[in-house]
TORVEXVEX-885394 format. One record per residue (C-alpha): residue number from 1; y, x, z. Coordinates in Angstrom, 2 decimals. Layout:
{node NUM, {Y, X, Z}}
...
REM end
This chain:
{node 1, {117.88, -120.19, -81.55}}
{node 2, {118.97, -121.38, -84.97}}
{node 3, {122.13, -122.87, -86.43}}
{node 4, {120.66, -126.33, -85.72}}
{node 5, {120.91, -125.78, -81.97}}
{node 6, {124.52, -124.62, -82.20}}
{node 7, {127.12, -126.73, -80.45}}
{node 8, {128.70, -127.25, -83.86}}
{node 9, {125.63, -128.93, -85.40}}
{node 10, {124.58, -130.88, -82.32}}
{node 11, {128.03, -132.20, -81.44}}
{node 12, {128.83, -133.17, -85.03}}
{node 13, {125.51, -135.01, -85.34}}
{node 14, {125.96, -136.96, -82.11}}
{node 15, {129.57, -137.88, -82.89}}
{node 16, {128.48, -139.15, -86.31}}
{node 17, {125.31, -141.07, -85.40}}
{node 18, {125.11, -141.18, -81.60}}
{node 19, {127.05, -144.43, -81.28}}
{node 20, {124.42, -146.49, -83.09}}
{node 21, {123.20, -149.49, -81.04}}
{node 22, {120.41, -148.59, -78.64}}
{node 23, {121.14, -144.85, -78.47}}
{node 24, {121.94, -143.10, -75.18}}
{node 25, {122.37, -139.39, -74.50}}
{node 26, {119.89, -138.16, -71.88}}
{node 27, {120.59, -134.44, -71.87}}
{node 28, {123.46, -132.70, -73.69}}
{node 29, {123.05, -129.65, -75.92}}
{node 30, {123.99, -126.25, -74.53}}
{node 31, {124.30, -124.01, -77.58}}
{node 32, {120.70, -122.81, -77.21}}
{node 33, {118.58, -125.95, -77.10}}
{node 34, {118.58, -129.35, -78.72}}
{node 35, {120.01, -132.25, -76.75}}
{node 36, {117.85, -135.25, -75.89}}
{node 37, {118.58, -138.93, -76.36}}
{node 38, {116.95, -142.30, -75.88}}
{node 39, {116.59, -144.76, -78.74}}
{node 40, {115.74, -148.38, -77.92}}
{node 41, {114.20, -150.67, -80.50}}
{node 42, {111.63, -153.46, -80.78}}
{node 43, {108.23, -152.74, -82.27}}
{node 44, {107.48, -155.37, -84.92}}
{node 45, {110.68, -157.01, -83.73}}
{node 46, {109.05, -158.03, -80.46}}
{node 47, {107.90, -155.29, -78.08}}
{node 48, {110.75, -153.24, -76.52}}
{node 49, {110.32, -149.48, -76.98}}
{node 50, {112.21, -146.59, -75.38}}
{node 51, {111.88, -143.49, -77.55}}
{node 52, {112.93, -140.00, -76.41}}
{node 53, {113.97, -137.65, -79.24}}
{node 54, {115.91, -134.49, -79.99}}
{node 55, {119.57, -134.85, -80.92}}
{node 56, {119.65, -134.27, -84.66}}
{node 57, {116.41, -136.12, -85.35}}
{node 58, {115.52, -139.76, -85.92}}
{node 59, {111.91, -140.86, -86.20}}
{node 60, {112.47, -144.43, -87.32}}
{node 61, {115.91, -145.80, -88.06}}
{node 62, {118.46, -143.20, -89.18}}
{node 63, {118.56, -141.15, -92.37}}
{node 64, {120.39, -137.94, -91.49}}
{node 65, {120.37, -134.24, -92.46}}
{node 66, {117.22, -132.54, -91.16}}
{node 67, {117.47, -130.64, -87.86}}
{node 68, {114.86, -127.87, -87.65}}
{node 69, {113.74, -125.19, -85.15}}
{node 70, {114.12, -127.67, -82.28}}
{node 71, {113.83, -126.23, -78.79}}
{node 72, {113.32, -127.89, -75.43}}
{node 73, {114.23, -124.86, -73.30}}
{node 74, {116.12, -121.58, -73.81}}
{node 75, {114.05, -118.72, -75.23}}
{node 76, {114.06, -116.80, -71.95}}
{node 77, {112.34, -119.66, -70.08}}
{node 78, {108.56, -119.31, -70.29}}
{node 79, {105.30, -119.70, -68.39}}
{node 80, {105.33, -121.89, -65.29}}
{node 81, {109.12, -122.27, -65.41}}
{node 82, {108.91, -123.69, -68.93}}
{node 83, {106.14, -126.09, -67.97}}
{node 84, {107.99, -127.22, -64.84}}
{node 85, {111.25, -127.85, -66.69}}
{node 86, {109.55, -129.86, -69.42}}
{node 87, {107.54, -131.91, -66.91}}
{node 88, {110.68, -132.64, -64.88}}
{node 89, {112.52, -134.08, -67.90}}
{node 90, {109.52, -136.12, -69.05}}
{node 91, {108.81, -137.50, -65.57}}
{node 92, {112.41, -138.24, -64.58}}
{node 93, {113.29, -140.31, -67.65}}
{node 94, {111.68, -143.65, -68.55}}
{node 95, {110.13, -143.79, -72.03}}
{node 96, {107.44, -145.53, -74.08}}
{node 97, {107.09, -142.76, -76.63}}
{node 98, {108.35, -139.21, -77.05}}
{node 99, {108.88, -137.98, -80.60}}
{node 100, {109.67, -134.28, -80.87}}
{node 101, {110.24, -133.23, -84.48}}
{node 102, {110.15, -129.79, -86.12}}
{node 103, {108.93, -127.62, -83.27}}
{node 104, {107.85, -124.17, -84.38}}
{node 105, {104.08, -123.96, -84.73}}
{node 106, {102.51, -121.54, -82.26}}
{node 107, {105.43, -121.86, -79.87}}
{node 108, {104.89, -121.95, -76.13}}
{node 109, {106.67, -125.30, -75.99}}
{node 110, {104.17, -126.90, -78.34}}
{node 111, {101.28, -125.59, -76.25}}
{node 112, {103.00, -126.86, -73.11}}
{node 113, {103.26, -130.37, -74.56}}
{node 114, {99.51, -130.40, -75.24}}
{node 115, {98.85, -129.36, -71.63}}
{node 116, {101.31, -131.88, -70.20}}
{node 117, {99.83, -134.74, -72.23}}
{node 118, {96.29, -133.88, -71.14}}
{node 119, {97.29, -133.54, -67.47}}
{node 120, {99.12, -136.89, -67.42}}
{node 121, {96.57, -138.62, -69.66}}
{node 122, {99.22, -139.41, -72.26}}
{node 123, {98.20, -139.81, -75.88}}
{node 124, {99.19, -136.87, -78.08}}
{node 125, {99.25, -136.85, -81.83}}
{node 126, {100.71, -134.77, -84.65}}
{node 127, {103.04, -136.81, -86.86}}
{node 128, {103.74, -134.14, -89.45}}
{node 129, {103.25, -130.48, -90.33}}
{node 130, {105.68, -128.87, -92.77}}
{node 131, {105.78, -125.38, -94.23}}
{node 132, {108.94, -123.28, -94.13}}
{node 133, {109.71, -120.06, -95.98}}
{node 134, {112.11, -117.14, -95.68}}
{node 135, {112.95, -113.73, -97.15}}
{node 136, {113.38, -110.74, -94.83}}
{node 137, {116.56, -109.03, -96.08}}
{node 138, {116.65, -105.91, -93.92}}
{node 139, {115.21, -103.72, -96.68}}
{node 140, {116.28, -103.02, -100.27}}
{node 141, {116.82, -105.78, -102.81}}
{node 142, {115.17, -103.69, -105.52}}
{node 143, {112.01, -103.34, -103.42}}
{node 144, {111.98, -107.09, -102.83}}
{node 145, {112.25, -107.78, -106.57}}
{node 146, {109.40, -105.35, -107.19}}
{node 147, {107.19, -107.27, -104.79}}
{node 148, {107.54, -110.50, -106.77}}
{node 149, {105.29, -111.58, -109.59}}
{node 150, {106.62, -111.14, -113.13}}
{node 151, {107.32, -114.86, -113.58}}
{node 152, {109.14, -115.18, -110.26}}
{node 153, {111.21, -112.06, -110.93}}
{node 154, {112.16, -113.46, -114.34}}
{node 155, {113.33, -116.78, -112.88}}
{node 156, {115.14, -115.26, -109.89}}
{node 157, {116.81, -112.24, -111.50}}
{node 158, {115.89, -111.05, -115.00}}
{node 159, {117.33, -114.01, -116.88}}
{node 160, {120.84, -113.35, -115.59}}
{node 161, {121.64, -111.70, -118.93}}
{node 162, {120.72, -114.86, -120.79}}
{node 163, {122.83, -116.90, -118.39}}
{node 164, {125.82, -114.66, -119.00}}
{node 165, {125.64, -115.33, -122.75}}
{node 166, {126.41, -119.01, -122.10}}
{node 167, {129.98, -118.40, -120.98}}
{node 168, {132.05, -116.91, -118.16}}
{node 169, {129.88, -116.99, -115.03}}
{node 170, {131.55, -117.07, -111.63}}
{node 171, {130.32, -117.32, -108.05}}
{node 172, {132.79, -118.71, -105.52}}
{node 173, {132.72, -119.96, -101.94}}
{node 174, {134.06, -123.52, -101.94}}
{node 175, {134.83, -123.44, -98.21}}
{node 176, {137.30, -124.68, -97.21}}
{node 177, {139.59, -125.43, -100.16}}
{node 178, {137.00, -126.93, -102.53}}
{node 179, {134.57, -128.41, -100.04}}
{node 180, {135.08, -131.97, -101.29}}
{node 181, {134.37, -130.94, -104.87}}
{node 182, {131.29, -129.05, -103.67}}
{node 183, {129.79, -132.10, -101.96}}
{node 184, {130.67, -134.30, -104.93}}
{node 185, {128.74, -131.93, -107.21}}
{node 186, {125.82, -131.64, -104.77}}
{node 187, {125.47, -135.42, -104.64}}
{node 188, {125.77, -135.74, -108.42}}
{node 189, {122.98, -133.20, -109.01}}
{node 190, {120.80, -134.74, -106.31}}
{node 191, {121.22, -138.26, -107.70}}
{node 192, {120.28, -137.08, -111.20}}
{node 193, {117.15, -135.32, -109.92}}
{node 194, {115.95, -137.63, -107.14}}
{node 195, {117.58, -140.95, -108.10}}
{node 196, {119.30, -141.29, -104.73}}
{node 197, {122.34, -139.96, -102.87}}
{node 198, {122.11, -137.04, -100.46}}
{node 199, {125.81, -137.12, -99.46}}
{node 200, {127.13, -140.41, -98.10}}
{node 201, {130.55, -140.97, -96.58}}
{node 202, {128.97, -140.65, -93.15}}
{node 203, {126.96, -137.49, -93.82}}
{node 204, {130.01, -135.90, -95.48}}
{node 205, {131.93, -136.55, -92.27}}
{node 206, {129.15, -134.81, -90.35}}
{node 207, {129.03, -131.78, -92.65}}
{node 208, {132.79, -131.28, -92.59}}
{node 209, {132.85, -131.41, -88.78}}
{node 210, {129.91, -129.04, -88.49}}
{node 211, {131.27, -126.49, -90.93}}
{node 212, {134.70, -126.44, -89.29}}
{node 213, {133.17, -125.99, -85.83}}
{node 214, {130.46, -123.45, -86.63}}
{node 215, {133.13, -120.88, -87.44}}
{node 216, {134.13, -120.98, -83.77}}
{node 217, {130.60, -119.86, -82.88}}
{node 218, {130.61, -116.94, -85.31}}
{node 219, {129.06, -118.85, -88.22}}
{node 220, {130.21, -118.54, -91.83}}
{node 221, {130.10, -121.52, -94.21}}
{node 222, {128.92, -120.40, -97.65}}
{node 223, {129.31, -123.32, -100.05}}
{node 224, {128.35, -121.38, -103.14}}
{node 225, {129.56, -122.65, -106.50}}
{node 226, {128.04, -121.26, -109.69}}
{node 227, {130.33, -122.10, -112.61}}
{node 228, {130.09, -121.53, -116.34}}
{node 229, {133.45, -121.57, -118.13}}
{node 230, {134.90, -123.35, -115.10}}
{node 231, {132.23, -126.06, -115.02}}
{node 232, {130.13, -126.39, -111.83}}
{node 233, {126.49, -125.99, -112.87}}
{node 234, {124.80, -125.17, -109.54}}
{node 235, {125.57, -125.40, -105.83}}
{node 236, {124.00, -123.85, -102.73}}
{node 237, {124.82, -125.14, -99.26}}
{node 238, {124.31, -122.02, -97.14}}
{node 239, {125.51, -121.06, -93.67}}
{node 240, {125.28, -117.57, -92.17}}
{node 241, {124.65, -117.71, -88.43}}
{node 242, {123.54, -114.94, -86.07}}
{node 243, {122.18, -112.73, -88.85}}
{node 244, {120.41, -115.46, -90.81}}
{node 245, {121.52, -117.29, -93.95}}
{node 246, {120.23, -120.87, -93.80}}
{node 247, {119.79, -122.61, -97.16}}
{node 248, {120.44, -126.20, -96.10}}
{node 249, {120.66, -127.90, -99.51}}
{node 250, {120.91, -127.13, -103.22}}
{node 251, {121.52, -128.82, -106.55}}
{node 252, {121.93, -127.81, -110.19}}
{node 253, {122.35, -129.06, -113.74}}
{node 254, {118.80, -129.61, -114.99}}
{node 255, {119.56, -129.70, -118.71}}
{node 256, {121.76, -126.61, -118.87}}
{node 257, {119.30, -124.45, -120.88}}
{node 258, {115.57, -124.87, -121.47}}
{node 259, {114.80, -121.21, -120.65}}
{node 260, {116.95, -121.03, -117.53}}
{node 261, {116.20, -122.25, -114.02}}
{node 262, {119.75, -122.42, -112.68}}
{node 263, {118.62, -123.18, -109.13}}
{node 264, {116.39, -120.09, -109.02}}
{node 265, {119.02, -117.82, -110.55}}
{node 266, {121.61, -119.06, -108.08}}
{node 267, {119.19, -118.36, -105.21}}
{node 268, {118.73, -114.86, -106.63}}
{node 269, {122.46, -114.15, -106.36}}
{node 270, {122.54, -115.48, -102.78}}
{node 271, {119.48, -113.51, -101.71}}
{node 272, {120.90, -110.32, -103.23}}
{node 273, {124.13, -110.85, -101.29}}
{node 274, {122.12, -111.24, -98.08}}
{node 275, {120.37, -107.92, -98.76}}
{node 276, {123.72, -106.22, -99.31}}
{node 277, {125.13, -107.27, -95.94}}
{node 278, {124.23, -105.14, -92.93}}
{node 279, {124.78, -108.12, -90.60}}
{node 280, {122.08, -110.23, -92.30}}
{node 281, {118.34, -109.88, -91.71}}
{node 282, {116.92, -113.05, -93.24}}
{node 283, {117.49, -115.67, -95.92}}
{node 284, {115.82, -118.85, -94.67}}
{node 285, {114.80, -121.50, -97.22}}
{node 286, {113.83, -123.85, -94.37}}
{node 287, {111.19, -126.59, -94.81}}
{node 288, {110.69, -128.83, -97.81}}
{node 289, {109.26, -128.56, -101.30}}
{node 290, {110.68, -128.68, -104.79}}
{node 291, {110.24, -131.64, -107.10}}
{node 292, {107.78, -130.00, -109.47}}
{node 293, {106.54, -126.96, -107.55}}
{node 294, {106.68, -125.20, -104.21}}
{node 295, {109.20, -122.64, -105.48}}
{node 296, {110.06, -121.39, -101.99}}
{node 297, {106.59, -119.93, -101.50}}
{node 298, {106.97, -117.92, -104.73}}
{node 299, {110.14, -116.20, -103.55}}
{node 300, {109.39, -115.86, -99.82}}
{node 301, {108.21, -112.80, -97.92}}
{node 302, {107.23, -114.79, -94.81}}
{node 303, {106.31, -118.33, -93.92}}
{node 304, {106.11, -120.50, -90.83}}
{node 305, {105.26, -124.09, -89.93}}
{node 306, {107.05, -126.92, -88.16}}
{node 307, {105.03, -129.44, -86.17}}
{node 308, {106.29, -132.92, -85.24}}
{node 309, {104.49, -134.58, -82.33}}
{node 310, {104.38, -137.88, -80.47}}
{node 311, {103.43, -138.63, -76.86}}
{node 312, {102.59, -142.22, -75.85}}
{node 313, {102.09, -143.55, -72.32}}
{node 314, {100.64, -147.04, -72.26}}
{node 315, {97.24, -148.16, -73.54}}
{node 316, {98.91, -151.06, -75.34}}
{node 317, {101.18, -148.84, -77.39}}
{node 318, {98.33, -146.42, -78.09}}
{node 319, {96.30, -149.29, -79.53}}
{node 320, {99.20, -150.57, -81.61}}
{node 321, {100.01, -147.14, -83.01}}
{node 322, {96.34, -146.52, -83.75}}
{node 323, {96.15, -149.77, -85.73}}
{node 324, {99.26, -148.77, -87.68}}
{node 325, {97.73, -145.36, -88.44}}
REM end
């Protein structure tokens, strides 16, 4: 399981967004799997739809932090038991569509959904496929650097000396005392780069709840601030959980220096720290691409894929969805 299936993440998400009109919890989270909920809406404002989804995801209406590595059943459930449990949930709850986002490609659950859809003659389609990347940190940091191309090594590590000529460089964890300043800076950098907010009052409420609670499950919030002469120039929203550091979000000052990629250098410091800790085996960039390049693929030692799927029952809805593409 990942940090996204923790009780901390799931409970904070549901408390923040689960009281929206039309939402109803079907199955609670258990610390290993994602909860399930029903979302009711009207297609084209007319046809009533009942949509089953994972807690932490929203296919249509809500804009929330992304919940990845979704699981239907605990890892130890497999084979016929897995198939039976999934069929039972899908048969016992009324729905028009099922939208399961960010399942791990190649997983037994994904294969089971294909089988279930074919057996029940339900339509099955892939809504999205997204690449994710990670760095295995159970070796030596020096060996990892040596495996990178010259350009990647320069951006991630070798230009630290140039950075240090710009002023006093500090790395600090903003949790918990400077968490508000951290999220203010993250939103400021994100707005400058993407022309939109990534931290709203509501999502800030979610993040603060999650971070406070994940500590009770052995997680460690790592709100990394990179400062130059006391000025915040880069932020990394990381959380260490069960041996993995998850890089949930990042932001940096784009016009700091034309020869420096602050975001990459900051990642280099965080990855090095992960290598230095015996209790950490992976630094996970998660899914998503950069604005100008797929930088994660340049720094990663392994990759994976998330698949988002939809199941549809009735012929009417199949036809309507087909017409909509």
